Each structure stands twice: as C-alpha cells, then as structure tokens.
C-alpha positions, 0 to 999 in steps of 0.5 A: 499499499502506498500512503497518499500525501494527505494521509501521512502523519507529521514524524513521529515522536518517539521514545524509548522505555527500557524495562531495566535500566532507566538512566539515559542521556537523551541524545544517546537515546534519539541517536540508538533508537534511530539506528537501522538495525541489520539484523532483526534479532540484533542485541544491544551492545553488551554492557550497554547502559539499556536495551533496544528492540531491533524493530522501530515505527519509522511512519504511521499512515492514518488513512485519513480519507477512507477511515473518514468516509467509513466513519461519516466524518470526512465533512469536518474540516478538520484534518485529523483522524475523526472516528466513531466509537464501536466500529474499525478503523485501519492504520499502516505502520511502516517498520524498518523491518519485518515483523518476526513471530518473537515480536510484540507490538501492544498499543496503548489508548487514552483520553484526559489528564489521569487516564486509568484502565478501572475508567476506561479512559485507558487501555492497553491491548496487543496486536491479535488475530482477533477483535475481543469487543473491547479496544483491539488491534487485528493484524489485517496484512503484512507485506514487506515492512507495512503492517496494516492493522485494524482497530477497534473501540467499544460502543460504550468507550467515553468520546473525546481525543485520544493519545495512541502508542504502541510499545514494541518488544523482543528479545533484544528489548522494548520501545515505546513510541507515540504514534499520535492523536484521534478523536472519537465520537458517539456513533449512531451508524452502529446498533449497540452504541446508546445513540443508535438511530437506524433510520438512514434518512433521520441519521442524514438530518439529526446528525449530518445536516449542518443548516436548518430552521428554528420556528417563532412567533405565536400561535396565532403566526408561526414564522421560520428563521434559518440557523446555521449550525456548521459543525462541520466548520474549521475549529468547531468540534474542537471548541466543543470538546473543550466546552466539556473541559471548561465545565464544572464537572471537569473542572472539580474532578477531571478523572470522573468526569472523562469517564463518564464522557461515555454516556449521552445522558451525561454528556448531554446534561453538561451541555445544557448547562455549559452553553448558557454561562450562568454559574461556569463561564459558558458560552452564552449570556442570556438577557431578555430586558429589550436592552442589549447594549454591550453585546448583540441583539440576540435576534441578529444571530444567523448561526452557532459558528459565529458565537462558538468562534467568539467565545474561544477567541475571547478566551472563553468569555461568555458571548453576549446576548443569547434567548432561547433559540440562539441557546438552542441552536448552539447546543444542537450544533454541539450535540450533532458534532460529537455524534448524538442526533438532536433537534430543535423543538419549539413550544407555542405558548410556553409555560414557565411555572416556577413553584411545580405546581402545574399552574401559571398565574398571570396577573392583571390591573383593572385597567388592563395593564399585564402586571409584572408580578410573580415569577411564572410566566407564559412564553409566545414560544420556547425553544428547546433541543431533544437528543435521541438516545437510551435511557437504562436508567428509566427502562427501555420504554423511555429510550428515544427522544429526550429533552435538553434545554440549554436556556437558564430558567431554573436551577437543577441540582444546583446550576442552571440546566435542564435534561435529559428528560425522556419525552415519553415520560412526559406524555405519560406524566411521570414527573418523579423520573430524572431529569427535570420532568415535572418543569418540561411537563409544566411547559407543555401542560401547565394550567394557566390562571388569570388573576385581577388586581384589586385596586382599593386593597392590592390583592389578587382575585382569581378570575380564570382558569384556562386549562387549554391554552399552553403547550400548542403546535409544538413544532420541528423542521420535517426530515428532508425538507423545510416543511414543520412537523408537528410532534405536539401528540409526542408530548401530550394527550389530545386537549379535553380528552380524559387521557390528557386530564387523567396524566395531568392529576397524575403529575400533579398527584406525584408532585403534591401527595397529599392534594385532593382531586375532585372531578375536576383537577387542582387549581380549577375555578370553584363551582360557585363562581358563575360562567360570565354573561359576555365572552370577547376576542380580538380580531385583526382588521388590517395589515400588521406591518411595521410601519403601518398602523396596527388595526384591531376590533374587539368583538363583545358578546352578550351570552345572555337574554338580559341587557348588559352594560360593560365597562372596558379598559384596553391597553397596548403593551410592546413586548419581548417574546417571552412577556417581557414588558417594554412599554404601554404604547396605547390606552383606551376605555369604553362602556358599551350596552350589550343587548340580548345576544348581542355582538358589538365590536371596538376598534383598536387603532395603534399608530406607528408613531406611537409604538415605533421607538418601543418596538423590539426586534420581536415586532410584539404587541400585547393588546389586552382589555378587561371587561367589566359587566357589574357585579359580575367577574372581569372577562380579560381578553388577550392578543399578541400580534407580530408585525411583519418586517419588509421583505429581505430577497437574496438572489443567486447571479451565478451557477454554484460550482465547488471553488469558483467564486459566484455573485449573490445580490440583496434587494431591499426596499425601504417602506418608511416615509423616512430615511433608515440609517446604520444599515448592515448586512450580515451573511454566513453559510456553512460550505458557502463562504468562510467565516461571515461576511459584514456588508455597510449599507448606505442610508436608504431614503423614504422609499428607496430600494437597495441592491447590494452585490458580494461574493461567496465561494463555495467549498462543499458540494450538495444543498447548502443555505444561505443566510442573511441579517439586515439590520438599521435603526428602525428594523433591528433584524429582518431575516432572509434564507436561500438554498443553494445548489453547488454542483462539484 
C-alpha cells in the first residue's frame, strides 16, 4: 500500500522505555532509536546501559480519507483522524524491518489528564488475531515492512481526544512510540451504541445536516428563521470538546468527568449547563430585557459558528447575548458535532412554572395592564432541543427523544441546566423520573390562571383558569424538507381528552402527594363561581406590518337574554417574546350596552408614531382588554400581534460550483416615509463562505430600494443554506435565507 500525501502523519515522536535500565542521555537515546538494525534479532551491545528492540516504527499513515469516509466524518474541515466508537478503523505502520513471531506489539490509547483502565479512559491491548468487543488491534495485512492494522473501540468508550502509542518488544528489549492523536465520537450508525438511530434519512437530518430552521412567533403566527449549525466548520469540533473541558464537573473531578463521557445522558446534561454562562462561564449570556447594549441583539445571530468562535477567541468569556433559540441552535451544533442525534423543538404558548404546582399565574390590573408580578410566565414560544439515546436508568419504554434545554430558567441540582427528560415520560405524566421532567411537563401542560389585582386593597382575585392554552403546535423541521412537523402528540394526549386530564392529575399527584382531587383537578375555579355573561376576542382588521397602523377590533358578545352594560379598559404594550413588558404604547376605556345576545365591535387603532420607538426586534405588541359587567367577575381578553418586517430578498446571479467564486445580490426597499440609517448586512452559510460577511449598507432615503452584490466561494457540494440578517435603526433584524445547489 502506498500512503497518499494527505494521509501522511507528521514524523513520529519516539521514546524508548527500557524495562530495566532508566538512566540514559536523551541525545544517545534518540541516536540509538533511529539506528537501522540490519539483523532483526540484533541485541544491544554488551554492557550497554539500556537495551533496544531491533524493530522500529518509521512512519504511520492514519488512512484519513478511507477512515473518515467509513466513519461519516469526512465533512469535518479538521485534517485529523476523527472516528466513531464501536467501529473499526485502519492504520498503516511502516516498520524498519519485517515482523517476526518473537516481536510483540502492544497498543495504548488514553484520554484525559488522569487516564486509567478502571475508568475506561485508558486501554492497553496487544496486536492479535481477533477482536474482543473492547479495544483491539488486529493485523489485517503484512507486506514487506508495512503492517495494516484494524483498531476497534468498544461502543461504550468515552468520547473525546485520544493519544495512541505502541510498545514494541522483542528479545532485544522494548521501545515505546507515540503514534499521535485521534478524536472518538458517538456512533449513531452502530446498533450497540446508545445513540443508535436506525433510519438513514433521520441520521442524515439529525446528525449530518449542518443547517436548519427554527420556528418562532406565536400560536396565531408561526414564523421560521434559518440557522447555520455549522458543525463541520474549522475549529468547531475542537471548541465543542473544549466546552466539556470547561465544565464545572471537569474542573472539580477531571478523572470522573472523563469516565462519564461514555454516556450521552451525562454529556447532554453537562452541555445544557455549559451552553449558558450562568454558574460556569459557559458559551452564551442570556438577556430578555429588550436592552442589548454591550452585546448583540439575539435576533441578529444567523448561526452557532460565530458564537462558538467568539467564545474561544475571547478566552472563553460568555458571548453576549442569547435568547432561547440561540441557546438551542448552539446546543444543537454541539450535540451533532459529537455524534448525538438532535433536533430543535419549538413549543408555542410555553409555560414557565417556577413553583412546581403545574399552574402559571398571570396578573392584570383593572385598567387592563398586564402586571410584572410573580415569577411564573407564559412565553409566546420557547425553543429547546431533543437528543436521541437510550435510557437504561429508566427502562426501554423511555428510550428515544430526550428534552435538553440550555436556556437558563430554573436551577436543577444547584445549576442552570435542564434534562435529559424523556419525551415519553412527559406524555405519560411520569414526573418523578430524571431529569427535570416536572419542569418540561409544565411547559407543555400547565393550566393558566388569570388574576385581577384589586385596586382598593392590592390583593389579587382569581379570575379564570384556562386548561387548554399552554403547549400548542409543538414544532420541528421535517426530515429532508423545510416543512413544519408537528410533534405535539408526542408530548401530550389531545387537549380536552380524558387521558390528558388523567395524566395531568397523575403528574400533580406525584408532585403534590397530599392534594385531594375532585372530578376536576386542582386549581380549577370553584363550582360556585358563575359563568361569565359576556365573551370577547380580538380580531385583526388590517395588515400587520412595521411602519403601518395596527388595526384590530374587539368583538364582544352578550351570552344572555338580558341587556348588559360593559366597561372595557384596554391597553397595548410592546413586549419581548417571553412576555417581558417593554413600554405601554396605547390605552383606551369605553362603556358599551349590549342587548340580549347582541354582538358589538370596538375598534383598536395604534399608529406607527405611538409604537415605533418602543418596538423591539421581536415586533410584538400585547393588546389586553379587561371587560367588567357590574356584579360579575371580569373577563380578560388578550391578543399578542406580530408585525411583519419588509421583505429581504437574496438572489443567486451565477451557477454554483465548488471552489468557483459566485455572485449573490440582496434586494431591500425602505417602506417608511423616513430614512433608515446604520444599515448592516450580515451573511453566512456553511460550505458557501468561510466565516461570515459583514457589509455596511448606505443610508436609504424614504421608499428607496437598495441592491447589494457580494461574492461567495462554495467549498462543499450539495444543497447549502445562505443566511442573511439586515439591521438598521428602524428594523433591528430582518431575516432571509436561500438554498443553493452547489455542483462539484
């Protein structure tokens, strides 16, 4: 066999380790190691202070191309050996002579600062004729001085960076040579690995795909943004491994941490802590205030690559700022790079239950203002990850998708981390099972309780309970396409079904064992509370777009056969997507008379001038009406609207070929009657350009159309995703994405 140039390793670092004598000057050691022995049975000179074997390793060929293809790691840009556990890889050793029956080769592989055989972070194994299921080296071929050796690792080996050495022993003595390093990853292709995924299309999507989409918005308006996972980009795998080495667990006890890296459950939990910066100086600092001075607005990121590289470049200081989809997109990159199948999940109308009572409490004042009171909240959407692996700690029915959430919301075992929680356990209400299942169960199942703060004595009064609004349209990207796959039924039984209520009460019983349940579960309205005599809802009455008037109507209906007088107090606030209140932008109060079963409309109009200075990149406005009939409980009507940004268009101007520059143009029209300034276009896309492109765009006059051309250089063939973010003083984050088919 002939070693190709790209498969050659650097010259070997050699050191002799004689078994008896230890005092030898390094220069003499090097000279004697590099001697060529004419006779393979030559012995060291009599009286020599050490002995040497006649057989030496002159070169190692890691067979990079064939090994990386076989192990599905050939897309990684790093030019080192990257293999997957539980699978054989071949190396070619060029020796100083041919192997005799009296020569013995013994390999050592080790990972971490304190490797040990008992912890499975070190293995010593001879060159043999067969594989043992553990680490093994089998001689596949021996031609002249070349040995082709098949090295196998167990499917339960810790993942990470390994060093490999070989000790050659013969009658003449022994010598040990460091052969070099390689990286070992989880292996979803091998059925004995705990991350095994049998479906090839799913492996392609959940392990190999390096771009995707994340769903955002609200139950009324589901939007999607592109995300560059970029796990194959330069240095990303190395940074992902260093995330584990920066963890609290590694800092406290490196040996135990390294030993546990054989377990995707452990690795996933550590990563859920490390992708946020709370507790451990992890990757991303979260910020939901609406003020992102000193960092980047979370909406401006296009992917994980820039974030991970910035974290390393800054000396591993937290990157500012992230919100839930940024944490989830980044965690997805790390999981896929290490070989754990993973996907990004969005839950619309997501509950944040801080007190484990499966109820989120939401407060209003009588004037219709939402109140920032209590620690519970309902987010318009929340994004987390699912990772695929077995759960031997729980039992086979809990294998498969596991929730991991890197967004810092609640502490778990003293640290901001969440999961892995089995999706099946969430569906069945098995909230006692590890890890953090009660929190995830509440995110998709909690009841929402509305309270009205009494203006006279400031005590809140329970107003209504909604058992159906939390946990809607749970979404992920479909396999092999950009369509939305709804996975709500994986998390919960159908809303309103007997099974769904039974599971809710089962979960509440496990969390509050002393609670007593009647025919309805805890937290429901008392039976004597009368049904409201009116109902209401907001309906959109025009185009929802930044720069335009926001127009809705409040539809009120009298549900009785008697006339009703209704006082309506309304407010509108700009908000961040998780419900953080930014600024009140509009309010109104009216009194209406409704005849028997009459339906009436009350218009709501909010001008651009009223909201333009307070709208955040979320483009969200919360409109609330508190409707009061004398002698009855208030009826709260609420609607969050999302305003559309103007369109950003990307167009390809040339055919796309690997290593051939091509032109792309961006088109944008300023829809406003005023100029837009401080315009910046950020572009990135794995396999399409190295790093990212930042282009300053000149100020645009009112209604002016901008056309910006730029050049990219595709480096890999296949369908690639180009992502753009356009920001300016009036539009903080306008997104565009374009799929480009790159030919070889």
